mmCIF file of the N, C-alpha and C atoms, coordinates in Angstrom:
data_MODEL
# 
_entry.id   MODEL 
# 
loop_
_atom_site.group_PDB 
_atom_site.id 
_atom_site.type_symbol 
_atom_site.label_atom_id 
_atom_site.label_alt_id 
_atom_site.label_comp_id 
_atom_site.label_asym_id 
_atom_site.label_entity_id 
_atom_site.label_seq_id 
_atom_site.pdbx_PDB_ins_code 
_atom_site.Cartn_x 
_atom_site.Cartn_y 
_atom_site.Cartn_z 
_atom_site.occupancy 
_atom_site.B_iso_or_equiv 
_atom_site.pdbx_formal_charge 
_atom_site.auth_seq_id 
_atom_site.auth_comp_id 
_atom_site.auth_asym_id 
_atom_site.auth_atom_id 
_atom_site.pdbx_PDB_model_num 
ATOM 1   N N  . MET A 1 1  ? 32.808  2.716  -13.355 1.00 0.00 ? 1  MET A N  1 
ATOM 2   C CA . MET A 1 1  ? 31.701  3.806  -13.312 1.00 0.00 ? 1  MET A CA 1 
ATOM 3   C C  . MET A 1 1  ? 30.265  3.543  -14.376 1.00 0.00 ? 1  MET A C  1 
ATOM 4   N N  . LEU A 1 2  ? 28.896  3.650  -13.319 1.00 0.00 ? 2  LEU A N  1 
ATOM 5   C CA . LEU A 1 2  ? 28.320  3.114  -14.226 1.00 0.00 ? 2  LEU A CA 1 
ATOM 6   C C  . LEU A 1 2  ? 27.289  4.774  -14.984 1.00 0.00 ? 2  LEU A C  1 
ATOM 7   N N  . ARG A 1 3  ? 26.939  4.346  -16.214 1.00 0.00 ? 3  ARG A N  1 
ATOM 8   C CA . ARG A 1 3  ? 26.246  5.669  -16.715 1.00 0.00 ? 3  ARG A CA 1 
ATOM 9   C C  . ARG A 1 3  ? 24.963  4.816  -17.046 1.00 0.00 ? 3  ARG A C  1 
ATOM 10  N N  . CYS A 1 4  ? 24.048  6.103  -16.818 1.00 0.00 ? 4  CYS A N  1 
ATOM 11  C CA . CYS A 1 4  ? 22.957  5.888  -16.916 1.00 0.00 ? 4  CYS A CA 1 
ATOM 12  C C  . CYS A 1 4  ? 22.532  6.443  -18.526 1.00 0.00 ? 4  CYS A C  1 
ATOM 13  N N  . TYR A 1 5  ? 21.640  5.819  -19.358 1.00 0.00 ? 5  TYR A N  1 
ATOM 14  C CA . TYR A 1 5  ? 21.463  6.149  -20.656 1.00 0.00 ? 5  TYR A CA 1 
ATOM 15  C C  . TYR A 1 5  ? 20.005  6.823  -20.623 1.00 0.00 ? 5  TYR A C  1 
ATOM 16  N N  . PRO A 1 6  ? 20.026  7.727  -21.624 1.00 0.00 ? 6  PRO A N  1 
ATOM 17  C CA . PRO A 1 6  ? 18.161  8.050  -21.731 1.00 0.00 ? 6  PRO A CA 1 
ATOM 18  C C  . PRO A 1 6  ? 17.304  7.184  -22.260 1.00 0.00 ? 6  PRO A C  1 
ATOM 19  N N  . SER A 1 7  ? 17.274  5.841  -23.101 1.00 0.00 ? 7  SER A N  1 
ATOM 20  C CA . SER A 1 7  ? 16.389  5.280  -23.593 1.00 0.00 ? 7  SER A CA 1 
ATOM 21  C C  . SER A 1 7  ? 16.272  3.953  -21.725 1.00 0.00 ? 7  SER A C  1 
ATOM 22  N N  . ALA A 1 8  ? 17.110  4.032  -21.437 1.00 0.00 ? 8  ALA A N  1 
ATOM 23  C CA . ALA A 1 8  ? 16.962  2.923  -20.148 1.00 0.00 ? 8  ALA A CA 1 
ATOM 24  C C  . ALA A 1 8  ? 16.047  3.711  -19.175 1.00 0.00 ? 8  ALA A C  1 
ATOM 25  N N  . ASN A 1 9  ? 16.368  4.980  -18.784 1.00 0.00 ? 9  ASN A N  1 
ATOM 26  C CA . ASN A 1 9  ? 15.475  5.831  -17.905 1.00 0.00 ? 9  ASN A CA 1 
ATOM 27  C C  . ASN A 1 9  ? 14.315  5.715  -18.535 1.00 0.00 ? 9  ASN A C  1 
ATOM 28  N N  . VAL A 1 10 ? 14.473  5.870  -19.412 1.00 0.00 ? 10 VAL A N  1 
ATOM 29  C CA . VAL A 1 10 ? 12.387  6.101  -20.237 1.00 0.00 ? 10 VAL A CA 1 
ATOM 30  C C  . VAL A 1 10 ? 12.060  4.573  -19.836 1.00 0.00 ? 10 VAL A C  1 
ATOM 31  N N  . LYS A 1 11 ? 12.701  3.585  -20.069 1.00 0.00 ? 11 LYS A N  1 
ATOM 32  C CA . LYS A 1 11 ? 11.960  2.306  -19.988 1.00 0.00 ? 11 LYS A CA 1 
ATOM 33  C C  . LYS A 1 11 ? 11.860  1.862  -18.241 1.00 0.00 ? 11 LYS A C  1 
ATOM 34  N N  . ILE A 1 12 ? 12.991  2.374  -17.446 1.00 0.00 ? 12 ILE A N  1 
ATOM 35  C CA . ILE A 1 12 ? 12.646  2.355  -15.891 1.00 0.00 ? 12 ILE A CA 1 
ATOM 36  C C  . ILE A 1 12 ? 11.147  3.232  -15.550 1.00 0.00 ? 12 ILE A C  1 
ATOM 37  N N  . GLU A 1 13 ? 11.265  4.165  -16.504 1.00 0.00 ? 13 GLU A N  1 
ATOM 38  C CA . GLU A 1 13 ? 9.890   5.253  -15.641 1.00 0.00 ? 13 GLU A CA 1 
ATOM 39  C C  . GLU A 1 13 ? 8.673   4.832  -16.581 1.00 0.00 ? 13 GLU A C  1 
ATOM 40  N N  . GLU A 1 14 ? 8.572   3.512  -17.481 1.00 0.00 ? 14 GLU A N  1 
ATOM 41  C CA . GLU A 1 14 ? 7.600   3.297  -17.962 1.00 0.00 ? 14 GLU A CA 1 
ATOM 42  C C  . GLU A 1 14 ? 6.931   1.819  -17.106 1.00 0.00 ? 14 GLU A C  1 
ATOM 43  N N  . LEU A 1 15 ? 8.396   0.467  -16.867 1.00 0.00 ? 15 LEU A N  1 
ATOM 44  C CA . LEU A 1 15 ? 7.761   0.117  -16.162 1.00 0.00 ? 15 LEU A CA 1 
ATOM 45  C C  . LEU A 1 15 ? 7.935   0.417  -14.814 1.00 0.00 ? 15 LEU A C  1 
ATOM 46  N N  . ASP A 1 16 ? 7.848   1.734  -13.720 1.00 0.00 ? 16 ASP A N  1 
ATOM 47  C CA . ASP A 1 16 ? 7.681   1.940  -12.855 1.00 0.00 ? 16 ASP A CA 1 
ATOM 48  C C  . ASP A 1 16 ? 6.173   2.075  -12.943 1.00 0.00 ? 16 ASP A C  1 
ATOM 49  N N  . ALA A 1 17 ? 5.488   3.284  -13.994 1.00 0.00 ? 17 ALA A N  1 
ATOM 50  C CA . ALA A 1 17 ? 4.440   3.342  -13.900 1.00 0.00 ? 17 ALA A CA 1 
ATOM 51  C C  . ALA A 1 17 ? 3.261   2.299  -13.924 1.00 0.00 ? 17 ALA A C  1 
ATOM 52  N N  . LYS A 1 18 ? 3.748   1.035  -14.911 1.00 0.00 ? 18 LYS A N  1 
ATOM 53  C CA . LYS A 1 18 ? 3.135   0.063  -14.943 1.00 0.00 ? 18 LYS A CA 1 
ATOM 54  C C  . LYS A 1 18 ? 2.906   -1.088 -13.641 1.00 0.00 ? 18 LYS A C  1 
ATOM 55  N N  . ARG A 1 19 ? 4.207   -0.603 -12.927 1.00 0.00 ? 19 ARG A N  1 
ATOM 56  C CA . ARG A 1 19 ? 3.962   -1.840 -11.675 1.00 0.00 ? 19 ARG A CA 1 
ATOM 57  C C  . ARG A 1 19 ? 3.412   -0.542 -10.506 1.00 0.00 ? 19 ARG A C  1 
ATOM 58  N N  . GLN A 1 20 ? 3.074   0.482  -10.372 1.00 0.00 ? 20 GLN A N  1 
ATOM 59  C CA . GLN A 1 20 ? 2.128   1.108  -9.825  1.00 0.00 ? 20 GLN A CA 1 
ATOM 60  C C  . GLN A 1 20 ? 0.885   0.956  -10.379 1.00 0.00 ? 20 GLN A C  1 
ATOM 61  N N  . ALA A 1 21 ? 0.445   0.788  -11.656 1.00 0.00 ? 21 ALA A N  1 
ATOM 62  C CA . ALA A 1 21 ? -0.717  0.899  -12.203 1.00 0.00 ? 21 ALA A CA 1 
ATOM 63  C C  . ALA A 1 21 ? -1.281  -0.484 -11.192 1.00 0.00 ? 21 ALA A C  1 
ATOM 64  N N  . LEU A 1 22 ? -0.417  -1.928 -11.653 1.00 0.00 ? 22 LEU A N  1 
ATOM 65  C CA . LEU A 1 22 ? -0.854  -3.581 -10.985 1.00 0.00 ? 22 LEU A CA 1 
ATOM 66  C C  . LEU A 1 22 ? -1.267  -2.859 -9.549  1.00 0.00 ? 22 LEU A C  1 
ATOM 67  N N  . SER A 1 23 ? -0.226  -2.331 -8.963  1.00 0.00 ? 23 SER A N  1 
ATOM 68  C CA . SER A 1 23 ? -0.199  -2.711 -7.626  1.00 0.00 ? 23 SER A CA 1 
ATOM 69  C C  . SER A 1 23 ? -1.677  -1.728 -7.227  1.00 0.00 ? 23 SER A C  1 
ATOM 70  N N  . SER A 1 24 ? -2.316  -0.724 -7.562  1.00 0.00 ? 24 SER A N  1 
ATOM 71  C CA . SER A 1 24 ? -3.424  0.079  -7.519  1.00 0.00 ? 24 SER A CA 1 
ATOM 72  C C  . SER A 1 24 ? -4.641  -1.090 -8.188  1.00 0.00 ? 24 SER A C  1 
ATOM 73  N N  . GLU A 1 25 ? -4.490  -1.913 -8.740  1.00 0.00 ? 25 GLU A N  1 
ATOM 74  C CA . GLU A 1 25 ? -5.717  -2.386 -9.622  1.00 0.00 ? 25 GLU A CA 1 
ATOM 75  C C  . GLU A 1 25 ? -5.671  -4.088 -8.074  1.00 0.00 ? 25 GLU A C  1 
ATOM 76  N N  . ILE A 1 26 ? -4.478  -4.576 -8.107  1.00 0.00 ? 26 ILE A N  1 
ATOM 77  C CA . ILE A 1 26 ? -4.019  -5.308 -7.384  1.00 0.00 ? 26 ILE A CA 1 
ATOM 78  C C  . ILE A 1 26 ? -4.849  -4.934 -5.422  1.00 0.00 ? 26 ILE A C  1 
ATOM 79  N N  . ALA A 1 27 ? -4.539  -4.095 -5.319  1.00 0.00 ? 27 ALA A N  1 
ATOM 80  C CA . ALA A 1 27 ? -5.437  -2.504 -4.139  1.00 0.00 ? 27 ALA A CA 1 
ATOM 81  C C  . ALA A 1 27 ? -6.334  -2.900 -4.299  1.00 0.00 ? 27 ALA A C  1 
ATOM 82  N N  . ASP A 1 28 ? -7.680  -2.490 -4.969  1.00 0.00 ? 28 ASP A N  1 
ATOM 83  C CA . ASP A 1 28 ? -8.996  -2.705 -5.214  1.00 0.00 ? 28 ASP A CA 1 
ATOM 84  C C  . ASP A 1 28 ? -9.556  -3.876 -5.573  1.00 0.00 ? 28 ASP A C  1 
ATOM 85  N N  . MET A 1 29 ? -8.895  -4.814 -5.883  1.00 0.00 ? 29 MET A N  1 
ATOM 86  C CA . MET A 1 29 ? -9.645  -6.459 -5.939  1.00 0.00 ? 29 MET A CA 1 
ATOM 87  C C  . MET A 1 29 ? -9.303  -6.454 -4.441  1.00 0.00 ? 29 MET A C  1 
ATOM 88  N N  . THR A 1 30 ? -8.327  -6.447 -3.662  1.00 0.00 ? 30 THR A N  1 
ATOM 89  C CA . THR A 1 30 ? -8.795  -6.873 -2.277  1.00 0.00 ? 30 THR A CA 1 
ATOM 90  C C  . THR A 1 30 ? -9.270  -6.406 -1.429  1.00 0.00 ? 30 THR A C  1 
ATOM 91  N N  . ALA A 1 31 ? -9.742  -4.979 -1.483  1.00 0.00 ? 31 ALA A N  1 
ATOM 92  C CA . ALA A 1 31 ? -10.796 -4.564 -1.152  1.00 0.00 ? 31 ALA A CA 1 
ATOM 93  C C  . ALA A 1 31 ? -12.087 -4.352 -1.353  1.00 0.00 ? 31 ALA A C  1 
ATOM 94  N N  . LYS A 1 32 ? -12.149 -5.017 -2.975  1.00 0.00 ? 32 LYS A N  1 
ATOM 95  C CA . LYS A 1 32 ? -13.722 -5.802 -2.793  1.00 0.00 ? 32 LYS A CA 1 
ATOM 96  C C  . LYS A 1 32 ? -13.251 -7.326 -2.449  1.00 0.00 ? 32 LYS A C  1 
ATOM 97  N N  . THR A 1 33 ? -12.615 -7.779 -2.359  1.00 0.00 ? 33 THR A N  1 
ATOM 98  C CA . THR A 1 33 ? -12.671 -8.883 -1.835  1.00 0.00 ? 33 THR A CA 1 
ATOM 99  C C  . THR A 1 33 ? -12.571 -9.431 -0.303  1.00 0.00 ? 33 THR A C  1 
ATOM 100 N N  . MET A 1 34 ? -12.271 -8.334 0.610   1.00 0.00 ? 34 MET A N  1 
ATOM 101 C CA . MET A 1 34 ? -12.608 -8.182 2.152   1.00 0.00 ? 34 MET A CA 1 
ATOM 102 C C  . MET A 1 34 ? -14.144 -8.278 2.608   1.00 0.00 ? 34 MET A C  1 
ATOM 103 N N  . SER A 1 35 ? -14.087 -9.381 3.563   1.00 0.00 ? 35 SER A N  1 
ATOM 104 C CA . SER A 1 35 ? -15.852 -9.839 3.642   1.00 0.00 ? 35 SER A CA 1 
ATOM 105 C C  . SER A 1 35 ? -16.480 -8.440 4.870   1.00 0.00 ? 35 SER A C  1 
ATOM 106 N N  . ALA A 1 36 ? -17.389 -8.545 5.207   1.00 0.00 ? 36 ALA A N  1 
ATOM 107 C CA . ALA A 1 36 ? -18.070 -7.769 5.951   1.00 0.00 ? 36 ALA A CA 1 
ATOM 108 C C  . ALA A 1 36 ? -17.870 -7.493 7.483   1.00 0.00 ? 36 ALA A C  1 
ATOM 109 N N  . THR A 1 37 ? -17.473 -8.528 7.100   1.00 0.00 ? 37 THR A N  1 
ATOM 110 C CA . THR A 1 37 ? -16.862 -9.574 8.938   1.00 0.00 ? 37 THR A CA 1 
ATOM 111 C C  . THR A 1 37 ? -15.847 -8.743 9.389   1.00 0.00 ? 37 THR A C  1 
ATOM 112 N N  . GLN A 1 38 ? -14.663 -8.383 8.358   1.00 0.00 ? 38 GLN A N  1 
ATOM 113 C CA . GLN A 1 38 ? -13.296 -7.932 8.221   1.00 0.00 ? 38 GLN A CA 1 
ATOM 114 C C  . GLN A 1 38 ? -13.681 -6.506 8.589   1.00 0.00 ? 38 GLN A C  1 
ATOM 115 N N  . MET A 1 39 ? -14.648 -5.984 7.771   1.00 0.00 ? 39 MET A N  1 
ATOM 116 C CA . MET A 1 39 ? -14.781 -4.673 7.403   1.00 0.00 ? 39 MET A CA 1 
ATOM 117 C C  . MET A 1 39 ? -14.727 -4.276 9.009   1.00 0.00 ? 39 MET A C  1 
ATOM 118 N N  . GLU A 1 40 ? -15.854 -4.547 9.612   1.00 0.00 ? 40 GLU A N  1 
ATOM 119 C CA . GLU A 1 40 ? -16.310 -4.473 10.863  1.00 0.00 ? 40 GLU A CA 1 
ATOM 120 C C  . GLU A 1 40 ? -15.290 -4.545 11.979  1.00 0.00 ? 40 GLU A C  1 
ATOM 121 N N  . ARG A 1 41 ? -14.484 -5.787 12.159  1.00 0.00 ? 41 ARG A N  1 
ATOM 122 C CA . ARG A 1 41 ? -13.651 -6.019 12.725  1.00 0.00 ? 41 ARG A CA 1 
ATOM 123 C C  . ARG A 1 41 ? -12.546 -4.736 12.774  1.00 0.00 ? 41 ARG A C  1 
ATOM 124 N N  . ILE A 1 42 ? -11.790 -4.775 11.782  1.00 0.00 ? 42 ILE A N  1 
ATOM 125 C CA . ILE A 1 42 ? -10.962 -3.353 11.051  1.00 0.00 ? 42 ILE A CA 1 
ATOM 126 C C  . ILE A 1 42 ? -12.036 -2.072 12.334  1.00 0.00 ? 42 ILE A C  1 
ATOM 127 N N  . SER A 1 43 ? -12.919 -1.575 11.356  1.00 0.00 ? 43 SER A N  1 
ATOM 128 C CA . SER A 1 43 ? -13.926 -0.277 11.704  1.00 0.00 ? 43 SER A CA 1 
ATOM 129 C C  . SER A 1 43 ? -13.857 -0.505 13.506  1.00 0.00 ? 43 SER A C  1 
ATOM 130 N N  . ALA A 1 44 ? -14.147 -1.620 14.381  1.00 0.00 ? 44 ALA A N  1 
ATOM 131 C CA . ALA A 1 44 ? -14.022 -1.499 15.848  1.00 0.00 ? 44 ALA A CA 1 
ATOM 132 C C  . ALA A 1 44 ? -12.736 -1.270 16.311  1.00 0.00 ? 44 ALA A C  1 
ATOM 133 N N  . ASP A 1 45 ? -11.654 -1.766 15.646  1.00 0.00 ? 45 ASP A N  1 
ATOM 134 C CA . ASP A 1 45 ? -10.564 -1.418 16.079  1.00 0.00 ? 45 ASP A CA 1 
ATOM 135 C C  . ASP A 1 45 ? -9.608  -0.442 16.081  1.00 0.00 ? 45 ASP A C  1 
ATOM 136 N N  . LEU A 1 46 ? -9.836  0.041  14.744  1.00 0.00 ? 46 LEU A N  1 
ATOM 137 C CA . LEU A 1 46 ? -10.039 1.892  14.348  1.00 0.00 ? 46 LEU A CA 1 
ATOM 138 C C  . LEU A 1 46 ? -10.413 2.556  16.175  1.00 0.00 ? 46 LEU A C  1 
ATOM 139 N N  . ASP A 1 47 ? -12.024 2.370  16.119  1.00 0.00 ? 47 ASP A N  1 
ATOM 140 C CA . ASP A 1 47 ? -12.750 3.245  17.478  1.00 0.00 ? 47 ASP A CA 1 
ATOM 141 C C  . ASP A 1 47 ? -11.453 3.079  18.385  1.00 0.00 ? 47 ASP A C  1 
ATOM 142 N N  . ASN A 1 48 ? -11.019 1.927  18.434  1.00 0.00 ? 48 ASN A N  1 
ATOM 143 C CA . ASN A 1 48 ? -10.485 1.839  20.023  1.00 0.00 ? 48 ASN A CA 1 
ATOM 144 C C  . ASN A 1 48 ? -8.777  1.557  19.893  1.00 0.00 ? 48 ASN A C  1 
ATOM 145 N N  . TRP A 1 49 ? -8.688  2.353  18.878  1.00 0.00 ? 49 TRP A N  1 
ATOM 146 C CA . TRP A 1 49 ? -7.036  2.297  18.417  1.00 0.00 ? 49 TRP A CA 1 
ATOM 147 C C  . TRP A 1 49 ? -5.776  2.222  19.662  1.00 0.00 ? 49 TRP A C  1 
ATOM 148 N N  . GLU A 1 50 ? -6.304  3.430  19.999  1.00 0.00 ? 50 GLU A N  1 
ATOM 149 C CA . GLU A 1 50 ? -5.423  3.596  21.142  1.00 0.00 ? 50 GLU A CA 1 
ATOM 150 C C  . GLU A 1 50 ? -4.804  2.641  22.201  1.00 0.00 ? 50 GLU A C  1 
ATOM 151 N N  . HIS A 1 51 ? -5.740  1.432  22.578  1.00 0.00 ? 51 HIS A N  1 
ATOM 152 C CA . HIS A 1 51 ? -6.046  0.138  23.306  1.00 0.00 ? 51 HIS A CA 1 
ATOM 153 C C  . HIS A 1 51 ? -5.842  -0.791 22.450  1.00 0.00 ? 51 HIS A C  1 
ATOM 154 N N  . VAL A 1 52 ? -5.619  -0.492 20.686  1.00 0.00 ? 52 VAL A N  1 
ATOM 155 C CA . VAL A 1 52 ? -5.190  -2.119 20.318  1.00 0.00 ? 52 VAL A CA 1 
ATOM 156 C C  . VAL A 1 52 ? -3.349  -2.247 20.672  1.00 0.00 ? 52 VAL A C  1 
ATOM 157 N N  . SER A 1 53 ? -3.519  -3.574 20.610  1.00 0.00 ? 53 SER A N  1 
ATOM 158 C CA . SER A 1 53 ? -2.169  -3.766 20.992  1.00 0.00 ? 53 SER A CA 1 
ATOM 159 C C  . SER A 1 53 ? -1.156  -4.319 19.893  1.00 0.00 ? 53 SER A C  1 
ATOM 160 N N  . PHE A 1 54 ? -0.017  -3.876 19.482  1.00 0.00 ? 54 PHE A N  1 
ATOM 161 C CA . PHE A 1 54 ? 1.030   -3.553 18.698  1.00 0.00 ? 54 PHE A CA 1 
ATOM 162 C C  . PHE A 1 54 ? 1.027   -4.505 17.812  1.00 0.00 ? 54 PHE A C  1 
ATOM 163 N N  . GLU A 1 55 ? 0.894   -5.572 17.851  1.00 0.00 ? 55 GLU A N  1 
ATOM 164 C CA . GLU A 1 55 ? 1.028   -7.055 16.937  1.00 0.00 ? 55 GLU A CA 1 
ATOM 165 C C  . GLU A 1 55 ? -0.737  -7.007 16.144  1.00 0.00 ? 55 GLU A C  1 
ATOM 166 N N  . ASP A 1 56 ? -2.065  -6.109 17.060  1.00 0.00 ? 56 ASP A N  1 
ATOM 167 C CA . ASP A 1 56 ? -2.778  -6.188 16.392  1.00 0.00 ? 56 ASP A CA 1 
ATOM 168 C C  . ASP A 1 56 ? -2.886  -4.956 15.254  1.00 0.00 ? 56 ASP A C  1 
ATOM 169 N N  . ARG A 1 57 ? -2.242  -4.275 15.267  1.00 0.00 ? 57 ARG A N  1 
ATOM 170 C CA . ARG A 1 57 ? -2.014  -2.720 14.791  1.00 0.00 ? 57 ARG A CA 1 
ATOM 171 C C  . ARG A 1 57 ? -1.372  -3.178 13.304  1.00 0.00 ? 57 ARG A C  1 
ATOM 172 N N  . ARG A 1 58 ? -0.221  -3.781 13.580  1.00 0.00 ? 58 ARG A N  1 
ATOM 173 C CA . ARG A 1 58 ? 0.714   -4.313 12.673  1.00 0.00 ? 58 ARG A CA 1 
ATOM 174 C C  . ARG A 1 58 ? -0.580  -5.551 11.349  1.00 0.00 ? 58 ARG A C  1 
ATOM 175 N N  . ARG A 1 59 ? -0.952  -5.889 12.165  1.00 0.00 ? 59 ARG A N  1 
ATOM 176 C CA . ARG A 1 59 ? -2.460  -7.125 11.374  1.00 0.00 ? 59 ARG A CA 1 
ATOM 177 C C  . ARG A 1 59 ? -3.160  -5.778 10.448  1.00 0.00 ? 59 ARG A C  1 
ATOM 178 N N  . ILE A 1 60 ? -4.066  -4.688 11.184  1.00 0.00 ? 60 ILE A N  1 
ATOM 179 C CA . ILE A 1 60 ? -4.520  -4.370 10.485  1.00 0.00 ? 60 ILE A CA 1 
ATOM 180 C C  . ILE A 1 60 ? -3.947  -3.092 9.371   1.00 0.00 ? 60 ILE A C  1 
ATOM 181 N N  . LEU A 1 61 ? -2.941  -2.673 10.028  1.00 0.00 ? 61 LEU A N  1 
ATOM 182 C CA . LEU A 1 61 ? -2.515  -1.981 8.712   1.00 0.00 ? 61 LEU A CA 1 
ATOM 183 C C  . LEU A 1 61 ? -1.732  -3.638 7.501   1.00 0.00 ? 61 LEU A C  1 
ATOM 184 N N  . ASP A 1 62 ? -0.970  -4.361 7.904   1.00 0.00 ? 62 ASP A N  1 
ATOM 185 C CA . ASP A 1 62 ? -1.126  -5.515 7.218   1.00 0.00 ? 62 ASP A CA 1 
ATOM 186 C C  . ASP A 1 62 ? -2.500  -5.332 6.122   1.00 0.00 ? 62 ASP A C  1 
ATOM 187 N N  . GLY A 1 63 ? -3.805  -5.114 6.624   1.00 0.00 ? 63 GLY A N  1 
ATOM 188 C CA . GLY A 1 63 ? -4.781  -5.682 5.722   1.00 0.00 ? 63 GLY A CA 1 
ATOM 189 C C  . GLY A 1 63 ? -5.137  -4.441 4.753   1.00 0.00 ? 63 GLY A C  1 
ATOM 190 N N  . LEU A 1 64 ? -4.858  -2.838 4.663   1.00 0.00 ? 64 LEU A N  1 
ATOM 191 C CA . LEU A 1 64 ? -4.977  -1.644 4.697   1.00 0.00 ? 64 LEU A CA 1 
ATOM 192 C C  . LEU A 1 64 ? -4.044  -1.071 3.883   1.00 0.00 ? 64 LEU A C  1 
ATOM 193 N N  . VAL A 1 65 ? -3.532  -1.310 4.185   1.00 0.00 ? 65 VAL A N  1 
ATOM 194 C CA . VAL A 1 65 ? -2.162  -0.866 3.153   1.00 0.00 ? 65 VAL A CA 1 
ATOM 195 C C  . VAL A 1 65 ? -1.228  -1.710 2.420   1.00 0.00 ? 65 VAL A C  1 
ATOM 196 N N  . THR A 1 66 ? -1.253  -1.537 1.052   1.00 0.00 ? 66 THR A N  1 
ATOM 197 C CA . THR A 1 66 ? -0.049  -1.886 -0.097  1.00 0.00 ? 66 THR A CA 1 
ATOM 198 C C  . THR A 1 66 ? 1.228   -1.958 -0.201  1.00 0.00 ? 66 THR A C  1 
ATOM 199 N N  . THR A 1 67 ? 1.440   -0.799 0.143   1.00 0.00 ? 67 THR A N  1 
ATOM 200 C CA . THR A 1 67 ? 2.986   -0.141 -0.031  1.00 0.00 ? 67 THR A CA 1 
ATOM 201 C C  . THR A 1 67 ? 3.250   1.257  0.183   1.00 0.00 ? 67 THR A C  1 
ATOM 202 N N  . ILE A 1 68 ? 3.934   1.370  1.182   1.00 0.00 ? 68 ILE A N  1 
ATOM 203 C CA . ILE A 1 68 ? 5.049   2.651  2.058   1.00 0.00 ? 68 ILE A CA 1 
ATOM 204 C C  . ILE A 1 68 ? 6.161   2.801  0.936   1.00 0.00 ? 68 ILE A C  1 
ATOM 205 N N  . ARG A 1 69 ? 6.112   4.219  0.307   1.00 0.00 ? 69 ARG A N  1 
ATOM 206 C CA . ARG A 1 69 ? 7.096   4.564  -0.391  1.00 0.00 ? 69 ARG A CA 1 
ATOM 207 C C  . ARG A 1 69 ? 7.802   5.831  0.191   1.00 0.00 ? 69 ARG A C  1 
ATOM 208 N N  . ALA A 1 70 ? 9.240   5.503  0.694   1.00 0.00 ? 70 ALA A N  1 
ATOM 209 C CA . ALA A 1 70 ? 9.735   7.145  1.678   1.00 0.00 ? 70 ALA A CA 1 
ATOM 210 C C  . ALA A 1 70 ? 10.643  7.657  1.090   1.00 0.00 ? 70 ALA A C  1 
ATOM 211 N N  . THR A 1 71 ? 11.043  8.454  0.962   1.00 0.00 ? 71 THR A N  1 
ATOM 212 C CA . THR A 1 71 ? 11.714  9.480  0.819   1.00 0.00 ? 71 THR A CA 1 
ATOM 213 C C  . THR A 1 71 ? 12.234  9.800  1.626   1.00 0.00 ? 71 THR A C  1 
ATOM 214 N N  . SER A 1 72 ? 13.506  11.071 1.742   1.00 0.00 ? 72 SER A N  1 
ATOM 215 C CA . SER A 1 72 ? 13.716  12.000 2.917   1.00 0.00 ? 72 SER A CA 1 
ATOM 216 C C  . SER A 1 72 ? 12.697  13.141 2.493   1.00 0.00 ? 72 SER A C  1 
ATOM 217 N N  . GLU A 1 73 ? 12.015  13.670 1.359   1.00 0.00 ? 73 GLU A N  1 
ATOM 218 C CA . GLU A 1 73 ? 11.226  14.383 0.997   1.00 0.00 ? 73 GLU A CA 1 
ATOM 219 C C  . GLU A 1 73 ? 9.665   14.307 0.949   1.00 0.00 ? 73 GLU A C  1 
ATOM 220 N N  . ASN A 1 74 ? 9.288   12.898 1.248   1.00 0.00 ? 74 ASN A N  1 
ATOM 221 C CA . ASN A 1 74 ? 8.201   12.808 0.957   1.00 0.00 ? 74 ASN A CA 1 
ATOM 222 C C  . ASN A 1 74 ? 7.399   10.958 1.054   1.00 0.00 ? 74 ASN A C  1 
ATOM 223 N N  . VAL A 1 75 ? 6.386   10.930 1.710   1.00 0.00 ? 75 VAL A N  1 
ATOM 224 C CA . VAL A 1 75 ? 5.793   9.676  2.252   1.00 0.00 ? 75 VAL A CA 1 
ATOM 225 C C  . VAL A 1 75 ? 4.749   9.451  1.099   1.00 0.00 ? 75 VAL A C  1 
ATOM 226 N N  . GLN A 1 76 ? 4.715   8.138  0.832   1.00 0.00 ? 76 GLN A N  1 
ATOM 227 C CA . GLN A 1 76 ? 3.032   7.925  0.066   1.00 0.00 ? 76 GLN A CA 1 
ATOM 228 C C  . GLN A 1 76 ? 3.079   6.127  0.633   1.00 0.00 ? 76 GLN A C  1 
ATOM 229 N N  . ILE A 1 77 ? 1.784   6.764  0.702   1.00 0.00 ? 77 ILE A N  1 
ATOM 230 C CA . ILE A 1 77 ? 0.821   5.062  0.963   1.00 0.00 ? 77 ILE A CA 1 
ATOM 231 C C  . ILE A 1 77 ? -0.097  4.870  0.034   1.00 0.00 ? 77 ILE A C  1 
ATOM 232 N N  . ASP A 1 78 ? -0.277  3.712  -0.108  1.00 0.00 ? 78 ASP A N  1 
ATOM 233 C CA . ASP A 1 78 ? -0.905  2.997  -1.387  1.00 0.00 ? 78 ASP A CA 1 
ATOM 234 C C  . ASP A 1 78 ? -1.872  2.264  0.013   1.00 0.00 ? 78 ASP A C  1 
ATOM 235 N N  . TRP A 1 79 ? -3.357  2.723  -0.127  1.00 0.00 ? 79 TRP A N  1 
ATOM 236 C CA . TRP A 1 79 ? -4.178  2.178  0.359   1.00 0.00 ? 79 TRP A CA 1 
ATOM 237 C C  . TRP A 1 79 ? -5.117  0.808  0.226   1.00 0.00 ? 79 TRP A C  1 
ATOM 238 N N  . THR A 1 80 ? -5.158  -0.247 0.543   1.00 0.00 ? 80 THR A N  1 
ATOM 239 C CA . THR A 1 80 ? -5.999  -1.036 -0.055  1.00 0.00 ? 80 THR A CA 1 
ATOM 240 C C  . THR A 1 80 ? -7.597  -0.493 -0.335  1.00 0.00 ? 80 THR A C  1 
ATOM 241 N N  . ILE A 1 81 ? -7.798  0.113  0.387   1.00 0.00 ? 81 ILE A N  1 
ATOM 242 C CA . ILE A 1 81 ? -9.905  1.136  0.415   1.00 0.00 ? 81 ILE A CA 1 
ATOM 243 C C  . ILE A 1 81 ? -9.617  2.000  -0.110  1.00 0.00 ? 81 ILE A C  1 
# 
């Protein structure tokens, strides 16, 4: 039987908050390093989204999304821009 201790839960919450802050910081840095050409290409692809191939959609989303967290009740997407 697995027992959870209150101090362990607090530590888990602290580490998760730190991880989220670092993920956000990485996303900010990534957005700042995205070139104007990349932004123009993504913008053009988004304007023509219905005609973009699945692989190109995946490539675009890989550049725009850092993490996706989903539960039965909620979906949270962390964007790079």
